[in-house]
KEKE-3310 file (N, C-alpha, C; in steps of 0.2 Angstrom, whole numbers, plus 5000, padded with zeros to 4 digits):
npx = (5130:5147:5159:5173:5176:5167:5157:5140:5133:5128:5112:5106:5095:5082:5072:5079:5089:5081:5076:5089:5092:5081:5082:5094:5091:5082:5069:5057:5052:5055:5045:5050:5040:5028:5018:5003:4993:4977:4967:4951:4938:4922:4911:4916:4921:4918:4924:4938:4937:4932:4942:4953:4948:4948:4962:4965:4972:4975:4966:4962:4949:4946:4936:4935:4938:4940:4947:4943:4945:4931:4926:4917:4909:4906:4890:4878:4886:4898:4915:4928:4930:4922:4927:4926:4928:4926:4920:4922:4916:4928:4936:4948:4960:4971:4984:4996:5009:5020:5036:5041:5030:5023:5023:5015:5003:5000:4998:4987:4977:4976:4971:4959:4952:4953:4963:4971:4964:4961:4955:4948:4955:4970:4985:4998:5014:5023:5039:5042:5045:5036:5029:5021:5009:5008:5017:5015:5003:4998:4987:4995:4991:4978:4982:4989:4979:4971:4966:4977:4983:4984:5000:5014:5013:5014:5022:5025:5040:5051:5043:5035:5025:5015:5009:4998:4993:4980:4974:4965:4948:4941:4953:4958:4951:4957:4970:4970:4966:4977:4986:4980:4981:4994:4996:4999:4993:4979:4971:4968:4957:4955:4947:4952:4958:4968:4981:4991:5000:4991:4990:5002:5000:4995:4984:4981:4976:4962:4957:4959:4954:4952:4948:4954:4958:4965:4976:4981:4995:5002:5018:5031:5047:5058:5053:5048:5053:5053:5039:5034:5039:5032:5019:5019:5021:5009:4998:5001:5008:5018:5014:5009:5000:4994:4996:5004:5016:5023:5034:5034:5043:5038:5038:5034:5020:5004:4996:4982:4978:4968:4964:4955:4937:4923:4917:4925:4935:4944:4952:4960:4962:4970:4975:4977:4987:4997:4999:5004:5016:5023:5025:5033:5044:5048:5045:5042:5050:5052:5041:5045:5043:5046:5059:5071:5081:5077:5065:5070:5071:5058:5056:5065:5063:5057:5057:5064:5067:5078:5078:5068:5055:5039:5028:5016:5002:4991:4976:4964:4950:4949:4962:4971:4973:4982:4993:4996:4999:5011:5020:5020:5027:5040:5043:5037:5027:5013:5003:4991:4974:4963:4948:4946:4939:4940:4942:4931:4920:4907:4895:4890:4900:4910:4907:4907:4920:4927:4942:4957:4968:4983:4995:5011:5024:5041:5056:5072:5082:5075:5068:5071:5068:5054:5049:5053:5045:5032:5031:5032:5021:5010:5000:5006:5013:5004:4991:4983:4978:4985:4996:5012:5019:5034:5041:5052:5054:5059:5058:5051:5039:5035:5029:5040:5037)
npy = (5039:5035:5046:5045:5035:5038:5029:5022:5017:5000:4997:4986:4973:4964:4956:4954:4945:4934:4931:4927:4916:4907:4904:4898:4886:4880:4875:4882:4896:4912:4926:4942:4955:4969:4976:4983:4995:5002:5015:5019:5030:5025:5028:5028:5016:5006:5008:5006:4992:4987:4989:4982:4969:4967:4968:4956:4953:4946:4951:4958:4964:4976:4983:5000:5016:5033:5048:5065:5082:5092:5108:5122:5138:5147:5149:5162:5172:5173:5175:5165:5146:5131:5114:5098:5080:5070:5055:5044:5031:5019:5008:4996:4991:4978:4971:4961:4963:4960:4968:4975:4980:4988:5002:5005:4999:5007:5020:5017:5014:5027:5034:5028:5031:5044:5049:5060:5070:5079:5070:5059:5048:5037:5029:5017:5009:4995:4987:4970:4952:4938:4923:4911:4900:4902:4914:4933:4941:4950:4955:4959:4962:4968:4978:4986:4991:4999:5015:5029:5042:5058:5064:5065:5057:5064:5056:5053:5050:5041:5038:5033:5020:5019:5009:5008:4999:4998:4996:5002:5007:5019:5024:5025:5036:5047:5046:5048:5062:5068:5065:5073:5086:5087:5088:5077:5066:5059:5050:5032:5021:5004:4989:4975:4959:4956:4945:4935:4945:4949:4937:4936:4944:4941:4944:4957:4955:4954:4966:4971:4972:4960:4965:4976:4993:4999:5010:5018:5027:5038:5045:5058:5050:5056:5062:5052:5045:5054:5057:5044:5042:5053:5049:5037:5042:5050:5041:5033:5021:5016:5009:4993:4982:4992:4993:4992:4998:5000:5002:5003:5003:5014:5013:5021:5033:5040:5052:5055:5072:5079:5085:5092:5096:5106:5122:5131:5145:5151:5152:5141:5126:5122:5109:5107:5117:5111:5099:5104:5110:5099:5093:5102:5102:5089:5079:5076:5081:5094:5097:5094:5095:5092:5091:5080:5078:5084:5077:5065:5064:5061:5048:5041:5031:5022:5007:5005:4995:4991:4985:4975:4964:4964:4952:4945:4936:4928:4919:4905:4905:4894:4889:4898:4899:4888:4893:4905:4899:4893:4904:4908:4898:4899:4911:4923:4936:4947:4948:4954:4953:4952:4952:4949:4951:4942:4949:4946:4943:4938:4940:4930:4921:4928:4930:4917:4914:4920:4927:4928:4940:4941:4951:4952:4959:4955:4952:4954:4944:4932:4930:4921:4909:4910:4911:4899:4890:4894:4891:4878:4874:4880:4879:4882:4875:4867:4873:4888:4898:4902:4914:4922:4936:4946:4959:4973:4981:4995:5001:4997:4996:4989:4986:4981:4967)
npz = (4986:4984:4988:4987:4977:4967:4964:4964:4979:4983:4988:5001:4998:5004:4997:4984:4989:4992:4980:4974:4982:4980:4966:4966:4972:4963:4963:4964:4954:4956:4950:4942:4945:4944:4955:4954:4961:4962:4968:4968:4966:4971:4962:4949:4947:4938:4926:4927:4931:4919:4910:4915:4914:4900:4898:4904:4916:4933:4944:4961:4971:4984:4997:5003:5011:5007:5015:5017:5020:5023:5019:5024:5024:5039:5047:5046:5041:5049:5053:5047:5045:5044:5047:5043:5044:5030:5023:5008:4998:4992:4979:4979:4968:4965:4956:4947:4935:4921:4924:4913:4907:4915:4914:4903:4906:4918:4911:4904:4914:4920:4909:4907:4919:4920:4930:4931:4935:4950:4964:4959:4961:4964:4957:4958:4956:4962:4963:4965:4970:4964:4968:4960:4951:4938:4928:4930:4919:4905:4892:4878:4865:4868:4876:4867:4860:4868:4872:4876:4887:4880:4877:4888:4903:4919:4931:4948:4957:4969:4981:4996:5003:5016:5029:5042:5055:5066:5083:5091:5092:5081:5079:5066:5059:5067:5064:5051:5051:5056:5046:5035:5041:5040:5027:5019:5011:5003:5014:5015:5021:5027:5032:5043:5050:5064:5070:5080:5087:5098:5105:5112:5123:5135:5149:5144:5132:5131:5131:5118:5102:5089:5077:5065:5060:5045:5040:5025:5018:5006:5003:5001:4999:5005:5017:5024:5035:5046:5046:5049:5062:5069:5067:5075:5088:5089:5086:5097:5096:5103:5113:5121:5111:5103:5090:5074:5062:5045:5031:5013:4997:4983:4966:4955:4952:4951:4961:4971:4975:4980:4995:5001:5002:4995:4993:4980:4978:4970:4954:4951:4960:4976:4975:4961:4959:4967:4960:4948:4952:4957:4944:4938:4946:4945:4954:4972:4982:4985:4993:5006:5023:5036:5048:5049:5058:5069:5072:5075:5089:5093:5090:5098:5107:5100:5091:5076:5065:5051:5033:5032:5026:5017:5016:5006:5006:4995:4994:4994:5005:5013:5014:5020:5034:5036:5029:5036:5048:5045:5044:5057:5063:5060:5066:5061:5064:5067:5057:5045:5040:5026:5017:5000:4983:4968:4952:4941:4927:4930:4943:4951:4950:4956:4970:4973:4975:4986:4992:5002:5008:5015:5024:5030:5040:5039:5047:5040:5043:5044:5033:5022:5028:5030:5018:5012:5020:5017:5004:5004:5010:5003:4988:4976:4966:4960:4958:4952:4961:4973:4978:4982:4987:4988:4995:4997:5013:5020:5033:5049:5063:5078:5094:5106:5113)
capx = (5136:5153:5163:5180:5177:5162:5152:5134:5133:5122:5107:5104:5088:5080:5069:5083:5092:5076:5077:5095:5092:5076:5085:5100:5088:5080:5063:5052:5055:5051:5044:5050:5034:5026:5011:4999:4987:4973:4962:4947:4931:4917:4906:4919:4925:4917:4929:4944:4935:4931:4949:4957:4945:4951:4969:4966:4976:4972:4966:4958:4946:4944:4932:4938:4935:4945:4945:4945:4942:4925:4927:4912:4909:4902:4883:4877:4892:4903:4922:4931:4927:4920:4931:4924:4931:4921:4923:4919:4918:4933:4938:4956:4961:4978:4986:5003:5011:5028:5039:5042:5024:5020:5022:5010:4997:4998:4995:4980:4973:4976:4967:4952:4948:4955:4966:4975:4960:4962:4948:4946:4959:4977:4987:5005:5017:5029:5042:5042:5045:5030:5029:5014:5009:5009:5020:5011:5001:4994:4986:4998:4986:4973:4985:4991:4972:4968:4968:4982:4982:4988:5006:5018:5010:5019:5022:5029:5044:5054:5038:5034:5018:5016:5003:4997:4987:4978:4969:4960:4942:4941:4960:4959:4950:4961:4977:4968:4965:4984:4989:4977:4984:5001:4996:5003:4990:4972:4971:4964:4956:4951:4946:4955:4958:4975:4982:4998:5002:4986:4992:5008:4999:4992:4978:4979:4973:4955:4954:4961:4950:4955:4947:4959:4958:4971:4977:4987:4997:5008:5021:5038:5052:5062:5049:5044:5055:5051:5032:5032:5040:5027:5013:5020:5019:5002:4994:5003:5010:5023:5011:5008:4994:4991:4996:5011:5017:5028:5034:5037:5044:5034:5042:5031:5013:5000:4993:4977:4980:4963:4964:4949:4931:4920:4917:4931:4934:4949:4952:4963:4962:4976:4977:4980:4993:5002:5001:5008:5023:5026:5027:5039:5050:5049:5045:5039:5055:5050:5036:5047:5040:5048:5066:5072:5085:5072:5060:5073:5070:5052:5056:5070:5061:5054:5061:5063:5072:5078:5079:5062:5051:5032:5026:5009:4999:4984:4974:4957:4949:4950:4970:4975:4975:4988:4999:4998:5002:5018:5023:5021:5031:5047:5044:5034:5021:5010:4999:4984:4971:4957:4944:4946:4936:4943:4939:4928:4914:4900:4894:4889:4907:4914:4905:4909:4927:4930:4949:4960:4974:4986:5001:5015:5030:5045:5063:5077:5086:5071:5064:5072:5064:5047:5047:5053:5039:5026:5031:5031:5014:5006:4998:5008:5015:4998:4985:4985:4975:4989:5001:5016:5023:5040:5043:5056:5051:5065:5057:5045:5039:5031:5031:5044:5034)
capy = (5039:5035:5051:5043:5031:5040:5024:5022:5011:4996:4996:4979:4972:4957:4953:4952:4940:4929:4929:4923:4909:4902:4902:4893:4880:4878:4872:4887:4901:4919:4931:4949:4958:4975:4976:4990:4997:5008:5017:5023:5032:5020:5030:5027:5009:5001:5010:5002:4985:4985:4989:4976:4963:4967:4966:4949:4952:4943:4957:4957:4970:4977:4989:5004:5023:5038:5053:5071:5088:5096:5115:5126:5144:5147:5152:5169:5176:5174:5174:5158:5141:5124:5109:5091:5074:5066:5049:5042:5024:5018:5002:4995:4985:4976:4965:4961:4963:4960:4974:4979:4982:4992:5009:5005:4998:5013:5025:5014:5015:5034:5037:5025:5034:5051:5050:5066:5075:5077:5068:5053:5042:5036:5023:5017:5003:4993:4981:4964:4946:4935:4916:4909:4894:4905:4921:4938:4941:4955:4954:4964:4965:4972:4984:4991:4994:5003:5022:5031:5049:5062:5068:5062:5058:5066:5052:5055:5045:5042:5039:5028:5018:5018:5005:5008:4994:5001:4992:5007:5009:5026:5026:5027:5043:5051:5046:5052:5069:5070:5065:5078:5092:5088:5089:5071:5063:5057:5043:5027:5016:4998:4985:4969:4956:4955:4940:4934:4950:4948:4930:4937:4950:4939:4947:4963:4954:4954:4973:4972:4968:4957:4969:4982:4998:5000:5017:5018:5034:5038:5051:5058:5046:5060:5064:5046:5043:5059:5056:5038:5043:5057:5045:5032:5046:5053:5035:5029:5014:5013:5005:4986:4981:4998:4992:4992:5002:4998:5006:5000:5008:5015:5014:5027:5033:5047:5052:5060:5077:5083:5084:5096:5097:5112:5128:5134:5152:5153:5149:5134:5123:5121:5103:5108:5120:5106:5094:5108:5111:5092:5092:5107:5100:5082:5075:5079:5083:5101:5097:5092:5099:5090:5091:5073:5078:5087:5072:5059:5063:5059:5041:5039:5025:5017:5002:5005:4990:4992:4979:4971:4963:4963:4946:4945:4929:4928:4912:4904:4906:4887:4887:4904:4897:4884:4897:4909:4895:4892:4910:4908:4892:4902:4917:4929:4939:4954:4948:4958:4949:4956:4948:4952:4947:4941:4952:4942:4946:4936:4941:4923:4918:4932:4929:4910:4914:4925:4926:4931:4943:4942:4954:4951:4962:4950:4954:4951:4938:4926:4930:4915:4903:4911:4910:4892:4887:4896:4888:4871:4874:4882:4874:4885:4870:4863:4877:4895:4903:4904:4919:4925:4942:4948:4966:4976:4986:4999:5002:4995:4997:4985:4986:4975:4964)
capz = (4981:4987:4985:4985:4971:4962:4962:4969:4984:4982:4994:5002:4996:5006:4991:4980:4992:4991:4972:4972:4986:4977:4960:4967:4974:4957:4964:4963:4950:4957:4944:4944:4943:4947:4958:4953:4965:4960:4973:4963:4968:4969:4957:4943:4947:4932:4920:4929:4930:4912:4907:4918:4911:4894:4899:4906:4922:4938:4949:4966:4973:4991:4998:5008:5011:5007:5020:5015:5024:5020:5022:5023:5028:5045:5046:5048:5039:5054:5050:5048:5041:5048:5044:5046:5040:5026:5019:5002:4997:4986:4978:4978:4963:4965:4951:4945:4928:4920:4925:4907:4904:4920:4912:4898:4910:4922:4906:4902:4919:4921:4904:4908:4925:4921:4936:4931:4938:4957:4967:4956:4963:4964:4955:4958:4955:4966:4961:4969:4968:4965:4967:4958:4947:4931:4929:4929:4912:4902:4885:4875:4860:4870:4879:4862:4857:4873:4872:4881:4888:4876:4880:4893:4910:4924:4937:4954:4959:4976:4986:5001:5005:5024:5031:5049:5058:5072:5087:5094:5089:5079:5077:5059:5058:5071:5061:5044:5052:5057:5039:5032:5044:5038:5020:5016:5005:5004:5018:5013:5027:5026:5038:5043:5056:5066:5074:5083:5093:5104:5108:5116:5128:5141:5151:5141:5125:5131:5129:5111:5097:5083:5071:5065:5055:5042:5036:5020:5016:5001:5005:4998:5002:5009:5023:5027:5042:5051:5047:5053:5069:5071:5068:5081:5094:5089:5087:5103:5094:5107:5119:5119:5108:5100:5082:5071:5056:5041:5025:5007:4992:4977:4960:4952:4953:4951:4968:4972:4979:4983:5002:5004:4997:4997:4988:4977:4977:4965:4947:4952:4967:4979:4973:4955:4960:4970:4955:4943:4955:4956:4937:4936:4950:4943:4960:4978:4987:4987:4998:5012:5028:5043:5050:5051:5064:5075:5074:5077:5096:5094:5090:5102:5111:5095:5087:5068:5061:5043:5030:5033:5020:5017:5013:5005:5004:4992:4994:4995:5012:5017:5015:5022:5040:5036:5027:5042:5053:5043:5045:5064:5064:5059:5070:5058:5068:5065:5051:5045:5035:5023:5012:4994:4978:4962:4947:4936:4924:4933:4950:4954:4950:4960:4977:4975:4975:4990:4993:5008:5007:5022:5023:5036:5040:5041:5047:5034:5045:5044:5027:5018:5031:5030:5011:5011:5024:5014:4997:5005:5013:4998:4982:4970:4961:4957:4957:4951:4965:4978:4976:4987:4985:4993:4994:5002:5018:5023:5040:5052:5070:5082:5101:5108:5119)
cpx = (5142:5158:5170:5181:5172:5157:5146:5134:5127:5118:5105:5096:5086:5077:5073:5087:5087:5076:5083:5095:5087:5079:5090:5097:5085:5073:5057:5055:5051:5051:5046:5044:5033:5019:5008:4993:4984:4967:4958:4940:4926:4912:4909:4923:4924:4922:4935:4943:4935:4938:4953:4954:4948:4958:4970:4971:4972:4972:4961:4955:4944:4941:4936:4935:4941:4942:4948:4942:4937:4925:4920:4912:4904:4895:4883:4882:4897:4910:4924:4928:4926:4923:4929:4927:4925:4924:4919:4921:4923:4934:4945:4957:4969:4979:4994:5004:5018:5030:5040:5036:5020:5018:5016:5003:4995:4995:4988:4975:4971:4971:4960:4948:4949:4958:4970:4971:4959:4955:4946:4949:4966:4979:4995:5008:5023:5032:5043:5044:5039:5032:5022:5015:5011:5012:5014:5009:4997:4993:4989:4994:4981:4976:4987:4984:4969:4971:4973:4981:4987:4994:5009:5014:5015:5018:5026:5034:5047:5048:5038:5027:5019:5009:5003:4991:4986:4972:4964:4954:4942:4948:4961:4957:4954:4968:4976:4968:4973:4987:4986:4980:4991:5002:4999:5000:4983:4972:4966:4963:4952:4951:4950:4955:4966:4975:4989:5000:4997:4988:4998:5007:4996:4985:4976:4975:4966:4952:4956:4957:4954:4954:4951:4956:4965:4971:4983:4988:5002:5011:5028:5042:5056:5059:5047:5046:5053:5043:5030:5033:5035:5021:5013:5018:5012:4997:4996:5005:5015:5020:5009:5001:4991:4991:5003:5010:5023:5028:5037:5038:5039:5039:5040:5023:5010:4995:4988:4979:4975:4961:4957:4943:4928:4920:4923:4930:4940:4949:4955:4963:4969:4979:4980:4986:4999:5004:5005:5015:5027:5029:5033:5045:5052:5050:5042:5044:5054:5045:5038:5046:5044:5056:5067:5076:5081:5068:5063:5072:5063:5052:5062:5069:5058:5059:5059:5068:5072:5078:5074:5059:5043:5031:5019:5007:4992:4982:4967:4956:4950:4958:4974:4977:4982:4994:5001:5002:5010:5022:5025:5026:5038:5048:5041:5028:5019:5007:4993:4981:4965:4954:4944:4942:4940:4939:4937:4922:4907:4900:4893:4896:4911:4913:4906:4916:4930:4937:4951:4967:4977:4993:5005:5022:5036:5052:5067:5080:5082:5067:5065:5068:5057:5045:5047:5047:5033:5026:5030:5024:5009:5004:5000:5010:5009:4992:4988:4982:4980:4995:5005:5020:5028:5042:5047:5052:5057:5064:5051:5045:5034:5033:5035:5041:5038)
cpy = (5039:5040:5049:5039:5033:5035:5024:5016:5007:4995:4989:4979:4964:4953:4950:4945:4933:4926:4924:4916:4904:4900:4897:4886:4876:4874:4876:4893:4908:4923:4938:4952:4965:4974:4983:4990:5003:5009:5021:5025:5027:5021:5028:5020:5005:5002:5006:4995:4983:4985:4983:4969:4962:4965:4959:4948:4949:4948:4955:4964:4970:4983:4993:5011:5028:5044:5060:5076:5091:5103:5118:5133:5143:5151:5159:5174:5178:5172:5167:5153:5135:5119:5102:5086:5071:5061:5047:5035:5023:5010:5001:4989:4984:4970:4966:4960:4962:4967:4978:4982:4987:4999:5010:5004:5004:5019:5023:5016:5023:5037:5034:5029:5041:5053:5057:5072:5074:5075:5062:5047:5042:5029:5023:5010:5002:4987:4976:4958:4942:4927:4914:4903:4896:4912:4927:4939:4947:4954:4960:4967:4969:4978:4989:4994:4999:5010:5025:5039:5052:5065:5063:5063:5059:5062:5054:5049:5046:5043:5033:5027:5016:5015:5005:5004:4996:4997:4996:5008:5017:5028:5028:5034:5048:5052:5049:5059:5072:5070:5071:5085:5093:5089:5083:5069:5062:5050:5038:5022:5010:4994:4978:4965:4954:4948:4940:4939:4949:4942:4931:4942:4947:4942:4953:4961:4954:4961:4975:4968:4965:4961:4975:4987:4999:5006:5017:5025:5033:5045:5052:5054:5050:5062:5058:5044:5047:5058:5050:5039:5048:5053:5040:5036:5048:5047:5031:5022:5011:5010:4998:4986:4986:4997:4992:4996:5000:5002:5002:5005:5008:5017:5021:5027:5040:5047:5057:5066:5082:5081:5087:5096:5103:5117:5130:5141:5155:5149:5142:5132:5123:5114:5103:5112:5115:5101:5098:5109:5104:5091:5096:5105:5093:5078:5079:5081:5090:5102:5096:5097:5098:5089:5084:5073:5080:5081:5066:5058:5060:5051:5038:5032:5020:5013:5002:5001:4991:4985:4973:4969:4962:4957:4946:4939:4930:4921:4911:4904:4899:4886:4893:4903:4893:4889:4902:4905:4894:4898:4910:4903:4894:4909:4923:4931:4945:4954:4952:4955:4952:4951:4952:4948:4947:4945:4948:4945:4944:4937:4935:4920:4922:4930:4921:4909:4919:4923:4930:4934:4944:4945:4954:4955:4957:4953:4950:4945:4931:4925:4924:4909:4904:4909:4902:4888:4888:4892:4880:4869:4875:4877:4877:4881:4867:4868:4885:4900:4906:4909:4921:4931:4944:4955:4969:4981:4989:5000:4999:4996:4993:4985:4980:4972:4959)
cpz = (4985:4984:4983:4979:4965:4960:4967:4973:4983:4988:4995:5001:4998:5000:4986:4982:4991:4984:4971:4976:4982:4970:4960:4969:4968:4958:4962:4959:4952:4951:4946:4941:4946:4949:4957:4957:4963:4965:4969:4967:4966:4963:4950:4942:4941:4926:4921:4928:4923:4908:4909:4915:4904:4893:4901:4912:4928:4944:4955:4968:4981:4992:5004:5008:5011:5012:5017:5020:5020:5023:5019:5027:5034:5044:5049:5047:5044:5051:5051:5044:5046:5044:5047:5041:5036:5022:5013:5001:4991:4985:4977:4974:4964:4960:4950:4938:4927:4921:4919:4904:4909:4918:4908:4902:4914:4917:4905:4907:4920:4916:4905:4914:4925:4928:4936:4934:4946:4960:4965:4959:4962:4960:4956:4958:4960:4964:4966:4966:4969:4964:4966:4953:4940:4932:4927:4921:4911:4895:4881:4869:4862:4873:4873:4859:4862:4872:4877:4881:4883:4879:4885:4900:4915:4931:4942:4955:4966:4981:4990:5002:5012:5026:5039:5051:5065:5076:5090:5090:5087:5078:5070:5057:5061:5067:5054:5045:5053:5050:5035:5034:5041:5030:5016:5010:5007:5008:5015:5019:5025:5032:5037:5049:5057:5070:5077:5089:5099:5108:5113:5122:5134:5143:5147:5134:5125:5130:5122:5106:5092:5077:5071:5059:5052:5038:5032:5018:5011:5002:5001:5002:5007:5016:5027:5034:5047:5052:5051:5060:5073:5072:5074:5087:5094:5090:5093:5101:5098:5113:5117:5116:5104:5092:5080:5064:5052:5035:5019:5002:4986:4971:4957:4953:4952:4957:4968:4977:4982:4990:5005:4999:5000:4992:4986:4976:4973:4959:4947:4959:4969:4976:4966:4955:4962:4964:4949:4946:4955:4949:4936:4940:4949:4950:4966:4983:4989:4992:5005:5018:5035:5043:5052:5057:5070:5077:5076:5085:5097:5094:5093:5105:5106:5092:5080:5065:5054:5040:5031:5026:5021:5013:5012:5003:5001:4991:4995:5003:5016:5018:5019:5030:5041:5034:5032:5047:5051:5044:5053:5066:5064:5062:5066:5061:5065:5058:5051:5039:5033:5018:5006:4989:4972:4957:4941:4933:4927:4940:4954:4955:4955:4968:4978:4976:4980:4992:4999:5006:5014:5021:5030:5035:5043:5041:5042:5036:5045:5037:5022:5021:5030:5023:5009:5014:5020:5007:4998:5007:5007:4992:4976:4964:4957:4955:4956:4956:4970:4975:4982:4984:4990:4991:4999:5007:5022:5030:5042:5059:5073:5089:5103:5114:5123)
residu = (MET:ASN:SER:ALA:THR:GLY:LYS:ARG:GLU:ARG:VAL:PHE:SER:PRO:SER:ARG:THR:VAL:TRP:ARG:THR:GLN:MET:ALA:LYS:GLY:ILE:TYR:THR:PRO:HIS:ARG:ALA:SER:ARG:ILE:THR:CYS:VAL:ILE:ASN:HIS:LEU:ILE:THR:ASP:LYS:VAL:ALA:GLU:LEU:LEU:LEU:LYS:LEU:GLY:VAL:ARG:ALA:THR:VAL:GLU:ASN:GLY:ARG:THR:VAL:ARG:GLU:PHE:VAL:LYS:LYS:ARG:PRO:PHE:LYS:LEU:PRO:GLY:GLU:LEU:ILE:ASN:LEU:ARG:SER:SER:PRO:ALA:ASP:ILE:TYR:ARG:PHE:THR:VAL:PRO:ARG:GLU:ASN:SER:LYS:ASP:VAL:LEU:ASP:ALA:VAL:VAL:HIS:ALA:ALA:ASP:LEU:ASP:ILE:PRO:GLY:ARG:GLY:SER:VAL:PHE:SER:GLN:ASP:LEU:MET:GLU:PHE:SER:ASN:GLU:PRO:PRO:TYR:VAL:ASN:LEU:ASP:ALA:LEU:MET:ARG:VAL:PRO:LYS:THR:ASN:GLY:GLU:VAL:ASN:TYR:LEU:LYS:LYS:LEU:SER:TYR:VAL:ILE:CYS:ILE:LEU:SER:THR:PRO:GLY:GLY:GLY:ASP:ASN:LEU:ALA:ARG:ILE:ALA:LEU:ASP:LEU:GLY:ILE:CYS:VAL:PRO:LEU:ILE:THR:LEU:GLY:THR:GLY:ASN:ASP:ILE:ARG:ASP:GLN:LEU:GLY:LEU:ILE:ARG:ILE:THR:ILE:SER:ALA:GLU:LYS:GLU:ILE:VAL:ARG:LEU:ILE:MET:PRO:GLU:ASP:ASP:SER:GLN:SER:ILE:ILE:ARG:LEU:LEU:ILE:GLU:GLN:ALA:ARG:LEU:ASP:ARG:PRO:GLY:SER:GLY:PHE:ILE:TYR:GLN:THR:PRO:VAL:SER:THR:GLY:MET:ILE:ASP:THR:ARG:LEU:LYS:MET:GLY:ARG:GLN:SER:HIS:ALA:ALA:SER:LEU:GLU:GLN:ILE:ILE:ALA:ALA:ILE:ASP:SER:LEU:LYS:ASN:GLY:THR:LYS:TRP:ARG:ARG:ARG:LEU:ASP:ALA:ASP:LEU:HIS:GLU:LYS:ILE:GLY:SER:ARG:SER:MET:MET:PRO:HIS:ASP:ASN:CYS:GLU:VAL:THR:ILE:ILE:SER:ASP:GLU:ASP:ARG:ILE:ASP:LYS:LEU:ARG:ALA:ALA:CYS:LEU:LYS:VAL:GLY:ALA:VAL:GLY:ALA:ILE:THR:SER:ARG:VAL:LEU:PRO:LEU:VAL:GLU:SER:ASP:ALA:GLU:LYS:PHE:ALA:LYS:ILE:MET:ILE:ARG:SER:ALA:ILE:SER:VAL:PRO:ALA:ASP:ILE:ILE:ASP:SER:VAL:VAL:ASP:GLU:LEU:LEU:GLU:THR:SER:THR:ILE:ARG:ASN:GLU:SER:ASN:ASP:ARG:ILE:HIS:VAL:LEU:ASP:SER:PRO:ALA:ALA:TYR:VAL:HIS:ASN:ILE)
# end
């Protein structure tokens, strides 16, 4: 807020710049959409899949695992507790809907999977620009018939989604342990394949695997810069080839707060107490634990450029190499690629259409060139499979090679 004028200062948005540029050209029309991500326990995934099929959204599914602390008493009545990490399989559903329908869709997902109960999963929405043959769709008649949660759902706002891509084997569990010790969230770990960065490292590249572990964390926006700097130090991302990390904004969401598993000795769990305080405080700002000024020194050697964009490409397996090559052509490096499955009713159809999701952190000064090159290379004009998402990324770090 500008105190002199009383007006709110407008924050620069690279994705909004892309929208204006492409609208002025009049060749491709970007769609204002909300991308909804649902991370759900594998045991109840069918409930979400059934809902999304009813709504007619174009969703993809990726496998991953959530990590929690498992707490148990020491044997022989010894004092203290034993704490180990325990992973649970999870499914990640991603789909886009018109922004005006995102709240109703979130309500439907929360009700279908009972996500207001800690331990079942998380769901959140991010506003972005989508380039696709057809605009995002949701069956409004089906949405009106879907049962909703009784009463107002207490969603959290002002959150950040932090993606850490790690090259070190076992680095995912180490970073998950740090996140759990800080009480940030339930870490989500997936697997992917990296490219670009290895090719710039000369002889060092032979010691760096193309296979990556991707750790995804949701945290309060107020703490995100301090936590990112701490993660850079703890994961040693300031070393060549260790990986990279970037942040994207979350519009609204319901986040799983069950960080620990094991025997409960109180009437209410710590997670239930945290959720209640979040509701009373109308957000997560009260959870702030790190001093931003103190941890500024941690990242003094770290490059944390602002005003980046996350560009996500969703395409068939046989076309993704051409699209990634288009990004490299204009200087966009640091892509991470994962295989995803389209959500369809028939298993035979599902495995016949394996798709690729590739996410790239792109500096704002080349974002227009990257999008232009991708649109020229893609089949968006003729086919419905290719989709390109452009989302603001307020901060990113990659070692300056």
